[in-house]
Kinemage of the C-alpha trace (Angstrom):
@kinemage 1
@onewidth
@group {chain A} dominant
@subgroup {mainchain}
@vectorlist {calphas} color= white
{ca met a 1} P -36.829 3.465 16.091
{ca leu a 2} L -33.342 2.173 15.354
{ca arg a 3} L -31.356 4.442 13.026
{ca val a 4} L -28.510 2.762 11.141
{ca ala a 5} L -25.920 4.299 8.823
{ca val a 6} L -24.524 2.094 6.065
{ca val a 7} L -21.325 3.598 4.638
{ca gly a 8} L -21.023 2.589 0.989
{ca ser a 9} L -23.749 2.087 -1.629
{ca gly a 10} L -22.234 -0.766 -3.609
{ca pro a 11} L -23.726 -4.264 -3.515
{ca ser a 12} L -22.529 -5.036 0.024
{ca gly a 13} L -23.990 -1.782 1.351
{ca val a 14} L -27.290 -2.145 -0.480
{ca tyr a 15} L -27.675 -5.801 0.518
{ca thr a 16} L -26.984 -4.805 4.129
{ca ala a 17} L -29.668 -2.107 4.004
{ca gln a 18} L -32.095 -4.556 2.378
{ca ala a 19} L -31.484 -7.186 5.054
{ca leu a 20} L -32.030 -4.647 7.832
{ca val a 21} L -35.393 -3.343 6.633
{ca gly a 22} L -36.557 -6.697 5.291
{ca gln a 23} L -36.474 -8.591 8.599
{ca ser a 24} L -39.344 -8.707 11.093
{ca thr a 25} L -37.668 -9.345 14.438
{ca val a 26} L -36.715 -5.702 15.072
{ca pro a 27} L -39.423 -3.352 13.743
{ca gly a 28} L -38.943 0.290 12.906
{ca ile a 29} L -35.404 0.262 11.534
{ca arg a 30} L -34.485 3.218 9.321
{ca val a 31} L -31.309 3.160 7.227
{ca asp a 32} L -29.298 6.012 5.734
{ca val a 33} L -26.926 4.781 3.015
{ca leu a 34} L -23.972 7.182 2.849
{ca asp a 35} L -21.526 7.331 -0.050
{ca arg a 36} L -18.592 9.639 -0.769
{ca leu a 37} L -19.744 9.784 -4.408
{ca pro a 38} L -22.900 11.607 -5.548
{ca cys a 39} L -23.948 8.404 -7.351
{ca pro a 40} L -24.997 5.038 -5.904
{ca tyr a 41} L -24.139 1.427 -6.815
{ca gly a 42} L -20.360 1.405 -6.158
{ca leu a 43} L -18.424 -0.970 -8.404
{ca val a 44} L -21.566 -1.914 -10.333
{ca arg a 45} L -21.470 1.628 -11.754
{ca tyr a 46} L -17.738 2.263 -11.547
{ca gly a 47} L -16.130 -1.169 -11.899
{ca val a 48} L -18.199 -3.233 -14.331
{ca ala a 49} L -16.979 -2.830 -17.924
{ca pro a 50} L -19.320 -0.724 -20.102
{ca asp a 51} L -19.866 -3.590 -22.563
{ca his a 52} L -21.152 -5.884 -19.789
{ca glu a 53} L -24.738 -4.697 -19.972
{ca lys a 54} L -26.179 -7.776 -18.271
{ca ile a 55} L -24.091 -7.290 -15.129
{ca lys a 56} L -24.677 -3.534 -15.185
{ca ser a 57} L -28.420 -4.221 -15.246
{ca leu a 58} L -28.028 -5.254 -11.602
{ca gln a 59} L -28.367 -1.525 -10.939
{ca gly a 60} L -32.114 -2.037 -11.414
{ca ser a 61} L -32.419 -4.357 -8.415
{ca leu a 62} L -30.131 -2.158 -6.303
{ca arg a 63} L -32.288 0.808 -7.272
{ca thr a 64} L -35.432 -0.939 -6.036
{ca val a 65} L -33.839 -1.379 -2.618
{ca leu a 66} L -32.681 2.239 -2.373
{ca glu a 67} L -36.162 3.474 -3.305
{ca asp a 68} L -37.643 1.770 -0.238
{ca glu a 69} L -39.254 4.429 1.961
{ca arg a 70} L -37.339 3.117 4.982
{ca ile a 71} L -33.999 3.728 3.254
{ca ser a 72} L -32.452 7.087 2.360
{ca phe a 73} L -29.515 7.591 -0.010
{ca leu a 74} L -27.109 10.368 0.985
{ca gly a 75} L -24.375 10.851 -1.598
{ca asp a 76} L -21.345 13.152 -1.596
{ca val a 77} L -20.796 12.458 2.115
{ca glu a 78} L -17.257 11.349 2.925
{ca val a 79} L -16.448 9.744 6.249
{ca gly a 80} L -13.168 11.218 7.445
{ca ala a 81} L -13.842 14.639 5.898
{ca arg a 82} L -15.238 17.770 7.566
{ca gly a 83} L -15.225 16.264 11.020
{ca leu a 84} L -17.293 13.202 10.102
{ca thr a 85} L -15.219 10.647 11.967
{ca pro a 86} L -16.397 7.161 12.953
{ca ala a 87} L -16.769 8.474 16.512
{ca arg a 88} L -18.969 11.329 15.277
{ca leu a 89} L -21.090 8.930 13.219
{ca leu a 90} L -21.797 6.951 16.379
{ca glu a 91} L -23.199 10.154 17.894
{ca leu a 92} L -25.634 10.428 14.971
{ca tyr a 93} L -26.717 6.786 14.557
{ca his a 94} L -27.418 3.837 16.817
{ca ala a 95} L -25.216 1.665 14.585
{ca val a 96} L -22.864 2.119 11.635
{ca val a 97} L -22.039 -0.584 9.080
{ca tyr a 98} L -18.928 0.086 6.983
{ca cys a 99} L -19.142 -1.344 3.447
{ca val a 100} L -16.294 0.632 1.900
{ca gly a 101} L -14.717 -2.079 -0.250
{ca ala a 102} L -11.066 -2.383 -1.210
{ca ala a 103} L -10.061 0.705 -3.154
{ca arg a 104} L -6.315 0.295 -3.644
{ca asp a 105} L -4.580 -1.898 -6.210
{ca arg a 106} L -1.722 -4.238 -5.415
{ca arg a 107} L 1.700 -3.393 -6.779
{ca leu a 108} L 4.219 -5.647 -8.495
{ca gly a 109} L 7.210 -4.371 -6.540
{ca ile a 110} L 9.580 -4.506 -9.528
{ca pro a 111} L 11.938 -1.928 -11.069
{ca gly a 112} L 10.359 0.372 -13.640
{ca glu a 113} L 6.883 0.311 -12.151
{ca glu a 114} L 6.912 4.120 -11.922
{ca leu a 115} L 7.689 4.705 -15.625
{ca arg a 116} L 5.226 6.723 -17.692
{ca gly a 117} L 2.818 4.286 -19.289
{ca ser a 118} L 2.839 1.901 -16.318
{ca his a 119} L -0.518 1.933 -14.548
{ca ser a 120} L -2.768 -0.112 -12.349
{ca ala a 121} L -5.787 -1.682 -13.981
{ca thr a 122} L -7.788 0.091 -11.269
{ca glu a 123} L -6.831 3.444 -12.826
{ca phe a 124} L -7.732 2.237 -16.303
{ca val a 125} L -11.109 0.876 -15.142
{ca ala a 126} L -11.864 4.132 -13.334
{ca trp a 127} L -11.085 6.057 -16.523
{ca tyr a 128} L -13.350 4.087 -18.846
{ca ser a 129} L -16.039 3.927 -16.117
{ca ala a 130} L -16.068 7.746 -15.695
{ca his a 131} L -15.139 7.675 -12.015
{ca pro a 132} L -14.758 11.315 -10.921
{ca asp a 133} L -11.390 10.507 -9.293
{ca ala a 134} L -9.995 9.061 -12.541
{ca val a 135} L -6.960 10.588 -14.242
{ca arg a 136} L -8.084 13.474 -16.383
{ca asn a 137} L -5.369 13.264 -19.030
{ca gly a 138} L -6.248 9.696 -20.006
{ca phe a 139} L -3.781 7.059 -21.164
{ca ala a 140} L -1.157 7.052 -23.881
{ca leu a 141} L -2.355 4.513 -26.459
{ca asp a 142} L 0.091 5.499 -29.215
{ca gly a 143} L 2.128 2.264 -29.123
{ca thr a 144} L 1.127 -0.881 -30.990
{ca gly a 145} L 1.673 -3.216 -28.025
{ca ala a 146} L 0.064 -3.418 -24.585
{ca val a 147} L 0.847 -5.765 -21.690
{ca val a 148} L -1.782 -6.655 -19.081
{ca ile a 149} L -0.309 -8.488 -16.086
{ca gly a 150} L -2.798 -10.700 -14.259
{ca ala a 151} L -5.127 -13.651 -14.664
{ca gly a 152} L -8.459 -12.537 -13.219
{ca asn a 153} L -11.650 -11.014 -14.549
{ca val a 154} L -10.266 -7.470 -14.279
{ca ala a 155} L -7.311 -8.466 -16.468
{ca val a 156} L -9.737 -9.960 -18.982
{ca asp a 157} L -11.888 -6.801 -18.898
{ca val a 158} L -9.079 -4.372 -19.654
{ca thr a 159} L -7.652 -6.707 -22.297
{ca arg a 160} L -11.050 -6.888 -23.992
{ca leu a 161} L -11.575 -3.103 -23.880
{ca leu a 162} L -8.155 -2.518 -25.454
{ca ala a 163} L -8.909 -5.000 -28.243
{ca arg a 164} L -12.557 -4.159 -28.864
{ca arg a 165} L -13.592 -1.993 -31.829
{ca pro a 166} L -14.727 1.481 -30.690
{ca asp a 167} L -17.968 1.278 -32.677
{ca glu a 168} L -19.029 -1.566 -30.364
{ca leu a 169} L -18.556 0.683 -27.339
{ca arg a 170} L -20.495 3.625 -28.738
{ca pro a 171} L -23.917 2.263 -27.614
{ca thr a 172} L -22.640 1.915 -24.015
{ca asp a 173} L -22.410 4.587 -21.312
{ca ile a 174} L -18.608 4.888 -21.623
{ca pro a 175} L -17.596 8.566 -21.252
{ca gln a 176} L -16.978 10.409 -24.484
{ca gly a 177} L -13.335 11.145 -23.690
{ca ala a 178} L -12.500 7.477 -23.184
{ca leu a 179} L -14.432 6.487 -26.317
{ca thr a 180} L -12.549 9.057 -28.387
{ca ala a 181} L -9.188 7.917 -27.008
{ca leu a 182} L -9.924 4.235 -27.685
{ca ala a 183} L -11.089 5.117 -31.200
{ca gly a 184} L -7.674 6.675 -31.840
{ca ser a 185} L -5.713 3.885 -30.161
{ca ala a 186} L -2.733 2.450 -32.041
{ca val a 187} L -2.741 -0.739 -29.935
{ca arg a 188} L -2.913 -3.817 -32.151
{ca glu a 189} L -1.473 -6.507 -29.860
{ca val a 190} L -2.587 -7.035 -26.277
{ca his a 191} L -0.558 -9.517 -24.238
{ca met a 192} L -2.341 -10.836 -21.133
{ca val a 193} L 0.384 -12.465 -19.038
{ca ala a 194} L 0.101 -14.766 -16.014
{ca arg a 195} L 2.847 -16.192 -13.830
{ca arg a 196} L 1.043 -19.549 -13.564
{ca gly a 197} L -0.995 -21.663 -15.988
{ca pro a 198} L -4.619 -21.378 -17.161
{ca ala a 199} L -5.716 -23.948 -14.578
{ca gln a 200} L -4.812 -21.423 -11.858
{ca gly a 201} L -6.501 -18.459 -13.565
{ca arg a 202} L -9.014 -16.477 -11.476
{ca phe a 203} L -11.146 -15.531 -14.476
{ca thr a 204} L -14.531 -17.087 -15.095
{ca thr a 205} L -15.022 -19.172 -18.213
{ca lys a 206} L -17.708 -16.814 -19.497
{ca glu a 207} L -15.353 -13.816 -19.315
{ca leu a 208} L -12.521 -15.793 -20.877
{ca arg a 209} L -14.643 -16.932 -23.819
{ca glu a 210} L -15.623 -13.325 -24.591
{ca leu a 211} L -12.068 -12.710 -25.765
{ca gly a 212} L -12.663 -15.189 -28.573
{ca gly a 213} L -15.814 -13.405 -29.726
{ca leu a 214} L -14.312 -9.997 -30.476
{ca pro a 215} L -14.861 -8.951 -34.097
{ca asp a 216} L -11.716 -8.281 -36.114
{ca ser a 217} L -9.569 -9.822 -33.388
{ca arg a 218} L -7.889 -13.173 -32.848
{ca val a 219} L -6.813 -14.949 -29.660
{ca val a 220} L -3.323 -16.467 -29.911
{ca val a 221} L -1.999 -19.034 -27.436
{ca asp a 222} L 1.466 -20.590 -27.626
{ca pro a 223} L 1.186 -24.366 -27.060
{ca ala a 224} L 4.687 -24.277 -25.575
{ca asp a 225} L 3.340 -22.216 -22.657
{ca leu a 226} L 0.640 -24.767 -21.932
{ca ala a 227} L 2.943 -27.755 -22.210
{ca leu a 228} L 4.531 -26.677 -18.919
{ca asp a 229} L 1.292 -27.364 -17.030
{ca pro a 230} L 0.476 -31.011 -16.185
{ca ala a 231} L -3.208 -30.032 -16.152
{ca phe a 232} L -2.974 -29.145 -19.835
{ca ala a 233} L -2.504 -32.804 -20.768
{ca asp a 234} L -5.123 -34.158 -18.359
{ca pro a 235} L -7.495 -31.585 -16.796
{ca ala a 236} L -9.951 -34.239 -15.554
{ca gly a 237} L -9.013 -33.832 -11.893
{ca leu a 238} L -9.428 -30.050 -11.841
{ca pro a 239} L -12.383 -28.121 -10.383
{ca ala a 240} L -15.110 -27.547 -12.987
{ca val a 241} L -14.276 -23.877 -13.683
{ca ser a 242} L -10.553 -24.565 -14.038
{ca arg a 243} L -11.247 -27.532 -16.317
{ca arg a 244} L -13.440 -25.426 -18.597
{ca asn a 245} L -10.825 -22.675 -18.684
{ca val a 246} L -8.134 -25.156 -19.720
{ca glu a 247} L -10.387 -26.543 -22.442
{ca val a 248} L -11.071 -23.059 -23.838
{ca val a 249} L -7.387 -22.125 -23.888
{ca arg a 250} L -6.405 -25.491 -25.360
{ca ala a 251} L -8.875 -24.968 -28.243
{ca trp a 252} L -7.325 -21.587 -28.995
{ca ala a 253} L -3.821 -23.070 -28.941
{ca ala a 254} L -4.869 -25.734 -31.465
{ca ala a 255} L -6.783 -23.371 -33.763
{ca gly a 256} L -3.865 -21.858 -35.701
{ca pro a 257} L -4.254 -18.830 -38.015
{ca pro a 258} L -7.658 -18.207 -39.676
{ca asp a 259} L -8.273 -19.604 -43.136
{ca gly a 260} L -9.028 -17.106 -45.915
{ca gly a 261} L -10.369 -13.576 -45.699
{ca pro a 262} L -8.526 -10.496 -44.468
{ca pro a 263} L -6.406 -11.054 -41.355
{ca pro a 264} L -7.784 -9.651 -38.074
{ca ser a 265} L -6.441 -6.200 -37.270
{ca arg a 266} L -5.930 -7.008 -33.578
{ca ala a 267} L -4.462 -9.922 -31.649
{ca val a 268} L -4.970 -10.944 -28.032
{ca arg a 269} L -1.996 -13.050 -26.958
{ca leu a 270} L -2.481 -15.103 -23.800
{ca arg a 271} L 0.838 -15.917 -22.155
{ca phe a 272} L 1.373 -18.223 -19.199
{ca phe a 273} L 4.206 -19.146 -16.840
{ca leu a 274} L 5.895 -15.758 -17.084
{ca arg a 275} L 6.728 -13.668 -14.009
{ca pro a 276} L 7.408 -9.930 -14.443
{ca val a 277} L 10.818 -8.926 -13.126
{ca glu a 278} L 11.318 -5.440 -14.627
{ca ile a 279} L 9.558 -2.824 -16.720
{ca leu a 280} L 12.044 -1.432 -19.201
{ca gly a 281} L 11.949 2.192 -20.296
{ca thr a 282} L 13.103 4.577 -22.971
{ca ala a 283} L 15.665 7.303 -22.463
{ca asp a 284} L 12.882 9.802 -21.735
{ca gly a 285} L 11.253 7.627 -19.055
{ca arg a 286} L 8.443 5.903 -20.947
{ca val a 287} L 7.540 2.236 -20.923
{ca ala a 288} L 9.230 0.279 -23.714
{ca ala a 289} L 8.915 -3.404 -22.723
{ca val a 290} L 8.435 -5.807 -19.847
{ca arg a 291} L 11.060 -8.360 -18.906
{ca phe a 292} L 9.687 -11.683 -17.709
{ca glu a 293} L 11.262 -14.775 -16.177
{ca arg a 294} L 9.943 -18.100 -17.396
{ca thr a 295} L 8.411 -20.064 -14.514
{ca glu a 296} L 7.448 -23.703 -14.080
{ca pro a 297} L 5.192 -25.590 -11.659
{ca asp a 298} L 6.908 -26.343 -8.349
{ca gly a 299} L 4.779 -29.423 -7.642
{ca ser a 300} L 2.840 -27.846 -4.767
{ca gly a 301} L 0.528 -25.438 -6.573
{ca gly a 302} L 3.013 -22.610 -6.995
{ca val a 303} L 5.741 -21.795 -9.479
{ca arg a 304} L 9.501 -21.371 -9.405
{ca gly a 305} L 11.820 -19.413 -11.635
{ca thr a 306} L 13.860 -21.123 -14.320
{ca gly a 307} L 16.489 -18.460 -14.950
{ca arg a 308} L 15.300 -17.992 -18.537
{ca tyr a 309} L 14.031 -14.569 -19.576
{ca glu a 310} L 12.175 -12.869 -22.411
{ca glu a 311} L 10.998 -9.356 -23.183
{ca ile a 312} L 7.624 -8.266 -24.568
{ca pro a 313} L 7.559 -4.803 -26.190
{ca ala a 314} L 4.811 -2.496 -24.919
{ca gly a 315} L 3.810 1.157 -24.953
{ca ile a 316} L 1.464 0.679 -21.995
{ca val a 317} L 1.516 -1.759 -19.052
{ca leu a 318} L -1.514 -2.424 -16.860
{ca arg a 319} L -1.152 -4.454 -13.686
{ca ala a 320} L -4.280 -6.361 -12.620
{ca val a 321} L -2.996 -8.362 -9.692
{ca gly a 322} L -5.709 -7.663 -7.128
{ca tyr a 323} L -7.165 -5.064 -4.785
{ca gln a 324} L -6.368 -4.105 -1.201
{ca gly a 325} L -8.454 -2.479 1.480
{ca val a 326} L -7.326 0.929 2.717
{ca pro a 327} L -7.515 2.162 6.315
{ca leu a 328} L -10.345 4.526 7.196
{ca pro a 329} L -9.130 7.081 9.756
{ca gly a 330} L -10.681 6.299 13.106
{ca leu a 331} L -11.327 2.601 12.408
{ca pro a 332} L -8.964 -0.226 13.388
{ca phe a 333} L -7.207 -1.834 10.435
{ca asp a 334} L -5.238 -5.021 9.837
{ca ala a 335} L -2.605 -3.903 7.318
{ca gly a 336} L -1.522 -7.466 6.581
{ca arg a 337} L -5.016 -8.613 5.590
{ca gly a 338} L -6.245 -5.252 4.304
{ca thr a 339} L -9.409 -5.576 6.383
{ca val a 340} L -11.037 -4.236 9.543
{ca pro a 341} L -10.728 -6.735 12.427
{ca his a 342} L -14.141 -8.152 13.298
{ca ala a 343} L -16.065 -11.013 14.871
{ca ala a 344} L -19.043 -12.024 12.699
{ca gly a 345} L -19.141 -8.454 11.384
{ca arg a 346} L -18.752 -6.716 14.772
{ca val a 347} L -15.747 -4.364 14.666
{ca leu a 348} L -13.000 -5.265 17.122
{ca arg a 349} L -10.875 -2.593 18.793
{ca asp a 350} L -7.835 -4.069 20.538
{ca gly a 351} L -9.556 -7.445 20.435
{ca ala a 352} L -12.793 -6.264 22.042
{ca val a 353} L -16.134 -5.649 20.321
{ca ser a 354} L -16.770 -1.963 19.599
{ca pro a 355} L -20.478 -1.376 20.333
{ca gly a 356} L -22.415 -0.055 17.347
{ca glu a 357} L -19.699 -0.575 14.708
{ca tyr a 358} L -19.923 -3.257 12.021
{ca val a 359} L -18.374 -4.195 8.674
{ca ala a 360} L -19.542 -6.042 5.561
{ca gly a 361} L -18.165 -6.740 2.099
{ca trp a 362} L -14.538 -6.581 1.007
{ca ile a 363} L -13.401 -4.446 3.935
{ca lys a 364} L -14.645 -7.318 6.126
{ca arg a 365} L -13.456 -10.413 4.257
{ca gly a 366} L -10.965 -9.118 1.669
{ca pro a 367} L -11.467 -8.802 -2.119
{ca thr a 368} L -12.856 -12.270 -2.748
{ca gly a 369} L -15.980 -13.730 -4.318
{ca val a 370} L -18.452 -12.356 -6.831
{ca ile a 371} L -21.246 -9.803 -6.449
{ca gly a 372} L -23.623 -12.423 -5.065
{ca thr a 373} L -21.131 -13.353 -2.325
{ca asn a 374} L -22.080 -10.095 -0.617
{ca arg a 375} L -25.571 -11.372 0.242
{ca pro a 376} L -24.616 -14.055 2.797
{ca asp a 377} L -21.814 -11.797 4.010
{ca ala a 378} L -24.313 -8.982 4.685
{ca lys a 379} L -26.705 -11.451 6.302
{ca glu a 380} L -24.063 -12.487 8.837
{ca thr a 381} L -23.304 -8.873 9.743
{ca thr a 382} L -26.948 -7.818 10.007
{ca gly a 383} L -27.614 -10.895 12.141
{ca ser a 384} L -25.020 -9.641 14.596
{ca leu a 385} L -26.470 -6.125 14.528
{ca leu a 386} L -30.022 -7.351 15.100
{ca ala a 387} L -28.864 -9.491 18.018
{ca asp a 388} L -27.417 -6.310 19.548
{ca ala a 389} L -30.531 -4.213 18.786
{ca ala a 390} L -31.787 -3.790 22.347
{ca ala a 391} L -28.458 -2.421 23.575
{ca leu a 392} L -28.047 -0.249 20.486
{ca ala a 393} L -31.507 1.315 20.845
{ca ala a 394} L -30.634 2.418 24.374
{ca arg a 395} L -27.907 4.713 23.069
{ca arg a 396} L -28.717 8.443 22.791
{ca val a 397} L -28.184 9.769 19.247
{ca ala a 398} L -28.839 12.982 17.330
{ca pro a 399} L -32.518 13.523 16.530
{ca asp a 400} L -31.772 14.565 12.920
{ca pro a 401} L -28.595 13.044 11.428
{ca val a 402} L -29.017 14.827 8.084
{ca ala a 403} L -29.178 18.218 9.791
{ca ala a 404} L -26.064 17.279 11.744
{ca leu a 405} L -24.277 16.351 8.501
{ca arg a 406} L -25.161 19.726 7.023
{ca ala a 407} L -23.928 21.458 10.153
{ca leu a 408} L -20.572 19.769 9.602
{ca gly a 409} L -20.382 21.277 6.099
{ca his a 410} L -21.651 18.329 4.053
{ca ala a 411} L -24.206 18.845 1.299
{ca pro a 412} L -25.790 15.401 0.893
{ca val a 413} L -27.082 14.440 -2.551
{ca ala a 414} L -30.382 12.733 -1.799
{ca trp a 415} L -32.257 10.421 -4.161
{ca pro a 416} L -33.876 13.250 -6.208
{ca gly a 417} L -30.378 14.639 -6.815
{ca trp a 418} L -29.243 11.269 -8.160
{ca leu a 419} L -32.300 11.141 -10.441
{ca ser a 420} L -31.287 14.576 -11.700
{ca ile a 421} L -27.811 13.204 -12.534
{ca glu a 422} L -29.468 10.381 -14.465
{ca arg a 423} L -31.503 12.897 -16.487
{ca ala a 424} L -28.390 14.962 -17.166
{ca glu a 425} L -26.514 11.895 -18.443
{ca ala a 426} L -29.410 11.010 -20.726
{ca ser a 427} L -29.393 14.560 -22.073
{ca leu a 428} L -25.636 14.490 -22.607
{ca gly a 429} L -25.974 11.242 -24.531
{ca arg a 430} L -28.697 12.654 -26.774
{ca ala a 431} L -26.487 15.627 -27.585
{ca leu a 432} L -23.761 13.191 -28.674
{ca gly a 433} L -26.136 10.975 -30.652
{ca arg a 434} L -25.740 8.184 -28.109
{ca gly a 435} L -27.631 6.615 -25.226
{ca pro a 436} L -26.982 7.892 -21.701
{ca val a 437} L -23.326 8.905 -21.271
{ca lys a 438} L -21.689 9.170 -17.862
{ca ile a 439} L -20.595 12.536 -16.519
{ca pro a 440} L -16.923 11.977 -15.624
{ca asp a 441} L -16.097 14.791 -13.174
{ca trp a 442} L -17.031 15.996 -9.707
{ca ala a 443} L -18.097 19.470 -10.816
{ca gly a 444} L -20.405 18.094 -13.503
{ca leu a 445} L -21.999 15.559 -11.173
{ca arg a 446} L -22.577 18.112 -8.419
{ca ala a 447} L -23.961 20.649 -10.856
{ca ala a 448} L -26.356 18.068 -12.298
{ca ala a 449} L -27.487 17.036 -8.827
{ca arg a 450} L -28.175 20.649 -7.829
{ca ala a 451} L -29.698 21.878 -11.059
{ca gly a 452} L -32.549 19.424 -11.398
{ca his a 453} L -32.338 19.763 -15.166
{ca pro a 454} L -30.050 18.371 -17.910
{ca ile a 455} L -26.560 19.756 -18.413
{ca gly a 456} L -24.124 19.339 -21.286
């Protein structure tokens, strides 16, 4: 029997486990899916916006995989803590596949980024997703303006959550603290700002269009911004997604103010060809505005500065300019790429294959693609592992990896513990007159996992 550890229970980890037990060339594979959190599903639970129920429903298919009798979920087990190094894992399992994602956000590298009220979108997403590592004191939403810097789906998500009416979020699993804070938010204008044009946006057309469907909110686009982009006049030569995005933005620019009825209470202002150069602050160190330089196409797909500047007032700034992988102690790491060096998923140490160590997902290829991209990525890695199966099976490993984990001081949350967390979140929601509501802290999650009965 070949015992494999998959580190990470997000889509890449679950798809890797599924591919390993679903093949027929190497019988008898057993997979333990380890996660540092007590809960499975990774970014599907802790990265998908609460109002995206269709995407969140992917948890159902991930659940089916993790309930396979050949797969065991072991939550609250952190590699790198309590002596559980990559070297130690290789003493417990014939092979280890690291699917740990890209957990760190990219920075802007401009003055004022450390002011109070300046945050990464990653922090904001973690807060409204009830990640147990999220900031406990929330976010100051007492100013009328917010600036979101970025042009991808994460930027669209946080923009939409800031502009959405709280009553629309109440039926979701958003934690009560975040719901209460958003209900009391003073934000009335959200500026989503990109340094290039809509044709270069990384958002999908579906996500972009959702901004135009928010009740009591209006999308505003300045035609002068779009006029800088040659694609605005003739998008015919663009890729299909970019062409649709340009068409959506162009329609908003041409729409003008609404006719009749009360004016919307919120505005989403899409700005293009503006590069952040400084976050300006108040005398007491809080965000007051963002200074941008106007850019223009440079003729080769990029932009160049024009020397013209403008300021957008803001009480909160969220940067959504991408993720980066972080090094895992004991694994090689390419700091420039933010990935683990590999050959077809096999980990490379000093250029040579490290027997028994593999990678899949963002830590393998970088933060690119959509959820479905993880399937072929996992297939490549598992193909390499299966080709190595004979040599891997010859390695001597611990007879009981779970007992060894406990001996190291870990208290794994197995699948029944996760089901207990689910019951506790349903109970918490009922007490609040809502559907299931996420437990947002480590102590609450661990207590729910241990108790086997609802907590409040």
